[in-house]
ZATILUM-620532 format. One record per residue (C-alpha): residue number from 1; residue in one letter; x negated, y, z. Coordinates in nm, 2 decimals. Layout:
<NUM,A,<X,Y,Z>>,
...
END
This chain:
<1,M,<-2.61,0.57,0.18>>,
<2,S,<-2.31,0.56,-0.06>>,
<3,G,<-1.95,0.57,0.08>>,
<4,L,<-1.73,0.27,0.02>>,
<5,L,<-1.42,0.33,-0.21>>,
<6,V,<-1.13,0.08,-0.21>>,
<7,V,<-0.89,0.15,-0.49>>,
<8,T,<-0.56,-0.04,-0.42>>,
<9,A,<-0.28,-0.09,-0.68>>,
<10,D,<0.05,-0.10,-0.49>>,
<11,D,<0.38,-0.27,-0.59>>,
<12,L,<0.23,-0.58,-0.75>>,
<13,G,<0.53,-0.81,-0.82>>,
<14,L,<0.77,-0.52,-0.88>>,
<15,T,<0.80,-0.60,-1.25>>,
<16,D,<0.61,-0.82,-1.50>>,
<17,G,<0.47,-0.50,-1.66>>,
<18,V,<0.34,-0.37,-1.32>>,
<19,C,<0.17,-0.71,-1.28>>,
<20,R,<0.00,-0.67,-1.62>>,
<21,A,<-0.09,-0.31,-1.55>>,
<22,V,<-0.25,-0.40,-1.21>>,
<23,H,<-0.45,-0.68,-1.38>>,
<24,A,<-0.57,-0.44,-1.65>>,
<25,A,<-0.66,-0.17,-1.40>>,
<26,H,<-0.88,-0.43,-1.22>>,
<27,T,<-1.04,-0.60,-1.51>>,
<28,G,<-1.09,-0.28,-1.72>>,
<29,G,<-1.09,-0.01,-1.45>>,
<30,I,<-1.17,0.08,-1.09>>,
<31,V,<-0.90,-0.11,-0.90>>,
<32,T,<-1.06,-0.34,-0.65>>,
<33,A,<-0.75,-0.45,-0.44>>,
<34,T,<-0.38,-0.49,-0.48>>,
<35,S,<-0.08,-0.51,-0.25>>,
<36,L,<0.19,-0.78,-0.33>>,
<37,L,<0.55,-0.70,-0.28>>,
<38,A,<0.71,-1.02,-0.14>>,
<39,V,<1.06,-0.90,-0.23>>,
<40,G,<0.97,-0.80,-0.59>>,
<41,Q,<1.15,-0.97,-0.88>>,
<42,A,<0.81,-1.05,-1.05>>,
<43,F,<0.66,-1.23,-0.74>>,
<44,D,<0.59,-1.55,-0.93>>,
<45,T,<0.42,-1.37,-1.22>>,
<46,A,<0.21,-1.18,-0.96>>,
<47,A,<0.12,-1.50,-0.78>>,
<48,A,<0.00,-1.67,-1.10>>,
<49,M,<-0.21,-1.37,-1.19>>,
<50,L,<-0.37,-1.36,-0.85>>,
<51,R,<-0.47,-1.72,-0.86>>,
<52,A,<-0.63,-1.66,-1.20>>,
<53,T,<-0.81,-1.34,-1.08>>,
<54,P,<-1.01,-1.43,-0.77>>,
<55,T,<-1.21,-1.10,-0.79>>,
<56,L,<-0.89,-0.90,-0.71>>,
<57,E,<-0.85,-0.86,-0.33>>,
<58,L,<-0.50,-0.93,-0.20>>,
<59,G,<-0.29,-0.75,0.06>>,
<60,A,<0.07,-0.77,0.16>>,
<61,H,<0.29,-0.48,0.07>>,
<62,L,<0.56,-0.52,0.34>>,
<63,A,<0.90,-0.36,0.26>>,
<64,L,<1.18,-0.22,0.48>>,
<65,V,<1.30,0.01,0.20>>,
<66,G,<1.35,-0.01,-0.18>>,
<67,E,<1.58,-0.13,-0.45>>,
<68,D,<1.51,-0.50,-0.40>>,
<69,P,<1.69,-0.69,-0.12>>,
<70,P,<1.52,-0.83,0.20>>,
<71,L,<1.42,-1.19,0.21>>,
<72,L,<1.64,-1.27,0.51>>,
<73,P,<2.02,-1.26,0.51>>,
<74,A,<2.18,-0.94,0.65>>,
<75,R,<2.31,-1.12,0.97>>,
<76,R,<1.95,-1.18,1.07>>,
<77,V,<1.83,-0.82,1.02>>,
<78,P,<2.14,-0.61,1.08>>,
<79,T,<1.96,-0.29,1.19>>,
<80,L,<1.75,-0.29,0.86>>,
<81,V,<2.03,-0.30,0.61>>,
<82,D,<2.36,-0.14,0.51>>,
<83,A,<2.70,-0.31,0.48>>,
<84,R,<2.60,-0.46,0.15>>,
<85,G,<2.29,-0.62,0.30>>,
<86,A,<2.06,-0.37,0.11>>,
<87,F,<1.75,-0.19,0.23>>,
<88,P,<1.77,0.19,0.24>>,
<89,L,<1.60,0.35,-0.06>>,
<90,T,<1.39,0.59,0.13>>,
<91,Y,<1.16,0.61,0.44>>,
<92,R,<1.38,0.90,0.56>>,
<93,T,<1.65,0.65,0.66>>,
<94,V,<1.40,0.45,0.85>>,
<95,V,<1.29,0.76,1.04>>,
<96,A,<1.65,0.87,1.11>>,
<97,R,<1.74,0.52,1.24>>,
<98,G,<1.42,0.52,1.45>>,
<99,L,<1.49,0.86,1.60>>,
<100,A,<1.84,0.73,1.69>>,
<101,G,<1.70,0.42,1.85>>,
<102,R,<1.88,0.20,1.59>>,
<103,I,<1.60,-0.02,1.47>>,
<104,D,<1.56,-0.35,1.65>>,
<105,P,<1.19,-0.44,1.65>>,
<106,D,<1.29,-0.81,1.64>>,
<107,D,<1.47,-0.75,1.31>>,
<108,V,<1.15,-0.58,1.18>>,
<109,R,<0.95,-0.87,1.31>>,
<110,R,<1.17,-1.14,1.15>>,
<111,E,<1.18,-0.98,0.81>>,
<112,L,<0.82,-0.88,0.78>>,
<113,T,<0.71,-1.22,0.91>>,
<114,A,<0.91,-1.38,0.63>>,
<115,Q,<0.76,-1.14,0.37>>,
<116,L,<0.40,-1.20,0.50>>,
<117,E,<0.44,-1.57,0.50>>,
<118,R,<0.56,-1.56,0.14>>,
<119,V,<0.25,-1.36,0.04>>,
<120,L,<0.03,-1.61,0.22>>,
<121,S,<0.20,-1.89,0.03>>,
<122,V,<0.02,-1.77,-0.29>>,
<123,G,<-0.29,-1.94,-0.16>>,
<124,V,<-0.52,-1.64,-0.20>>,
<125,P,<-0.69,-1.49,0.11>>,
<126,V,<-0.49,-1.19,0.24>>,
<127,T,<-0.73,-0.92,0.37>>,
<128,H,<-0.51,-0.62,0.45>>,
<129,L,<-0.15,-0.51,0.52>>,
<130,D,<0.03,-0.20,0.42>>,
<131,T,<0.40,-0.10,0.37>>,
<132,H,<0.63,0.02,0.10>>,
<133,Q,<0.66,0.40,0.14>>,
<134,H,<0.42,0.38,0.44>>,
<135,T,<0.69,0.29,0.69>>,
<136,H,<0.44,0.15,0.93>>,
<137,L,<0.35,0.51,1.02>>,
<138,W,<0.67,0.49,1.22>>,
<139,P,<0.57,0.35,1.56>>,
<140,V,<0.82,0.06,1.59>>,
<141,V,<0.71,-0.06,1.25>>,
<142,G,<0.35,0.01,1.31>>,
<143,E,<0.36,-0.20,1.63>>,
<144,V,<0.50,-0.50,1.44>>,
<145,V,<0.25,-0.47,1.15>>,
<146,T,<-0.04,-0.45,1.40>>,
<147,E,<0.10,-0.76,1.58>>,
<148,L,<0.13,-0.95,1.25>>,
<149,A,<-0.23,-0.86,1.15>>,
<150,G,<-0.35,-1.00,1.48>>,
<151,R,<-0.14,-1.31,1.47>>,
<152,Y,<-0.23,-1.41,1.11>>,
<153,E,<-0.59,-1.30,1.14>>,
<154,I,<-0.57,-1.03,0.87>>,
<155,P,<-0.86,-0.80,0.93>>,
<156,A,<-0.74,-0.46,0.79>>,
<157,V,<-0.44,-0.23,0.78>>,
<158,R,<-0.39,0.08,0.57>>,
<159,L,<-0.41,0.41,0.75>>,
<160,P,<-0.22,0.66,0.54>>,
<161,S,<-0.25,1.03,0.58>>,
<162,S,<-0.17,1.35,0.40>>,
<163,R,<-0.33,1.68,0.32>>,
<164,A,<0.00,1.85,0.24>>,
<165,R,<0.11,2.16,0.42>>,
<166,G,<0.45,2.20,0.57>>,
<167,P,<0.65,1.98,0.81>>,
<168,V,<0.62,1.65,0.62>>,
<169,G,<0.24,1.68,0.60>>,
<170,I,<0.21,1.77,0.97>>,
<171,A,<0.44,1.48,1.07>>,
<172,V,<0.24,1.23,0.86>>,
<173,R,<-0.09,1.34,1.01>>,
<174,T,<0.06,1.32,1.36>>,
<175,L,<0.19,0.97,1.31>>,
<176,S,<-0.13,0.87,1.13>>,
<177,R,<-0.34,0.96,1.44>>,
<178,R,<-0.11,0.76,1.66>>,
<179,L,<-0.14,0.46,1.42>>,
<180,E,<-0.52,0.50,1.41>>,
<181,R,<-0.54,0.47,1.79>>,
<182,R,<-0.33,0.15,1.77>>,
<183,L,<-0.54,-0.01,1.50>>,
<184,D,<-0.86,0.08,1.68>>,
<185,A,<-0.73,-0.06,2.01>>,
<186,H,<-0.66,-0.39,1.84>>,
<187,G,<-0.99,-0.41,1.66>>,
<188,L,<-0.84,-0.39,1.32>>,
<189,A,<-1.04,-0.25,1.03>>,
<190,R,<-0.92,0.06,0.83>>,
<191,T,<-1.08,0.31,0.61>>,
<192,D,<-1.21,0.64,0.75>>,
<193,G,<-1.03,0.84,0.47>>,
<194,Y,<-0.72,0.79,0.26>>,
<195,A,<-0.56,0.94,-0.05>>,
<196,G,<-0.25,0.83,-0.24>>,
<197,L,<0.05,0.95,-0.05>>,
<198,D,<0.04,1.30,-0.18>>,
<199,E,<-0.06,1.18,-0.52>>,
<200,A,<0.20,0.90,-0.55>>,
<201,G,<0.31,0.85,-0.90>>,
<202,S,<0.09,1.13,-1.04>>,
<203,L,<-0.27,1.01,-0.98>>,
<204,D,<-0.48,1.14,-1.27>>,
<205,L,<-0.85,1.21,-1.31>>,
<206,G,<-0.82,1.55,-1.16>>,
<207,R,<-0.64,1.43,-0.85>>,
<208,L,<-0.88,1.14,-0.82>>,
<209,D,<-1.18,1.37,-0.83>>,
<210,A,<-1.02,1.61,-0.58>>,
<211,A,<-0.96,1.31,-0.34>>,
<212,L,<-1.32,1.19,-0.38>>,
<213,A,<-1.46,1.54,-0.34>>,
<214,G,<-1.26,1.60,-0.02>>,
<215,A,<-1.37,1.27,0.13>>,
<216,A,<-1.74,1.34,0.04>>,
<217,R,<-1.71,1.69,0.19>>,
<218,D,<-1.57,1.53,0.51>>,
<219,G,<-1.86,1.28,0.52>>,
<220,V,<-1.63,0.97,0.54>>,
<221,A,<-1.80,0.64,0.52>>,
<222,S,<-1.51,0.46,0.36>>,
<223,L,<-1.21,0.58,0.16>>,
<224,E,<-0.89,0.41,0.03>>,
<225,V,<-0.71,0.55,-0.28>>,
<226,N,<-0.39,0.38,-0.35>>,
<227,A,<-0.23,0.39,-0.70>>,
<228,H,<0.07,0.28,-0.89>>,
<229,P,<-0.02,0.16,-1.24>>,
<230,G,<0.25,0.05,-1.48>>,
<231,E,<0.32,0.00,-1.85>>,
<232,A,<0.47,0.28,-2.07>>,
<233,G,<0.83,0.22,-2.17>>,
<234,E,<0.88,-0.10,-1.96>>,
<235,P,<1.26,-0.13,-1.94>>,
<236,E,<1.26,-0.28,-1.59>>,
<237,L,<1.10,0.04,-1.45>>,
<238,H,<1.42,0.23,-1.52>>,
<239,R,<1.56,0.07,-1.20>>,
<240,F,<1.33,0.29,-0.99>>,
<241,A,<1.42,0.66,-1.00>>,
<242,W,<1.09,0.76,-0.84>>,
<243,G,<0.97,1.00,-1.10>>,
<244,Y,<0.64,0.81,-1.12>>,
<245,R,<0.41,0.84,-1.43>>,
<246,W,<0.32,0.48,-1.42>>,
<247,A,<0.14,0.46,-1.76>>,
<248,D,<-0.06,0.78,-1.69>>,
<249,E,<-0.19,0.63,-1.37>>,
<250,L,<-0.30,0.32,-1.56>>,
<251,A,<-0.47,0.54,-1.81>>,
<252,A,<-0.66,0.72,-1.54>>,
<253,L,<-0.77,0.41,-1.36>>,
<254,T,<-0.90,0.25,-1.68>>,
<255,D,<-1.06,0.57,-1.82>>,
<256,P,<-1.45,0.53,-1.82>>,
<257,R,<-1.47,0.87,-1.67>>,
<258,A,<-1.31,0.74,-1.35>>,
<259,R,<-1.61,0.52,-1.27>>,
<260,E,<-1.84,0.82,-1.35>>,
<261,L,<-1.64,1.03,-1.10>>,
<262,V,<-1.68,0.76,-0.83>>,
<263,E,<-2.06,0.76,-0.88>>,
<264,R,<-2.09,1.13,-0.90>>,
<265,R,<-1.91,1.19,-0.57>>,
<266,G,<-2.14,0.94,-0.40>>,
<267,F,<-1.91,0.64,-0.36>>,
<268,R,<-1.94,0.28,-0.47>>,
<269,L,<-1.64,0.05,-0.54>>,
<270,A,<-1.57,-0.19,-0.26>>,
<271,A,<-1.30,-0.40,-0.10>>,
<272,F,<-1.14,-0.42,0.25>>,
<273,G,<-1.36,-0.71,0.32>>,
<274,D,<-1.66,-0.48,0.31>>,
<275,L,<-1.54,-0.24,0.58>>,
<276,G,<-1.70,-0.43,0.86>>,
<277,A,<-2.04,-0.32,0.72>>,
<278,V,<-1.97,0.05,0.80>>,
<279,R,<-1.73,0.05,1.10>>,
END
């Protein structure tokens, strides 16, 4: 039996070019799902594309970090923002605030509920939840995301992990196991394997093949690979100092050899909605 492979394009709605790249990676490549950023400046462009592309599965990319502001005013989410009402740029700030006990779960709940409801307003079924920079690995955020999945009857949540050595990789794996127990206890679907955190912004054919080979070796029944396609030279991407090779990821996802790698490693392209068949 073939393993199921969900290839998710994150950050839909970040820019118009990212929206076009996600569409191209789906219609001409191996992307089967996407995650929509409710706070993204190109949200309306993304919504129109999604309504016109019913074969592309939709998830919500919930954000507590990043260059774009929260949906709610700062007075309603004071523990999530700085004095200017801005999100922190990195998950590290979320972790530091969490360790210090300075994240109010009610602030998280209010903001992420607003974001999820905006994604739901697109009018396309939402099958999965994940977060910008994987902040739902942190327990207080993971608890809220799990709660929202149940309340809004969204069947699946991303389970990120890492194969990296060193303190960050160890921390990610530890938090991932804790999140896995939470998702399973609430009856939420998730893939058995995951790749994309270690490869963020640099997913090429070699890294894709390595992820598929590792999953096949581990005998996983389902795997999510998340990617970040974008257009070469898009001016709007200069706002994001992430060091991502957006266009290279798009080229890899649309390369005919990518589909050949999927088949060679014993996987078939699928969506989150298919996970119930193997879990």
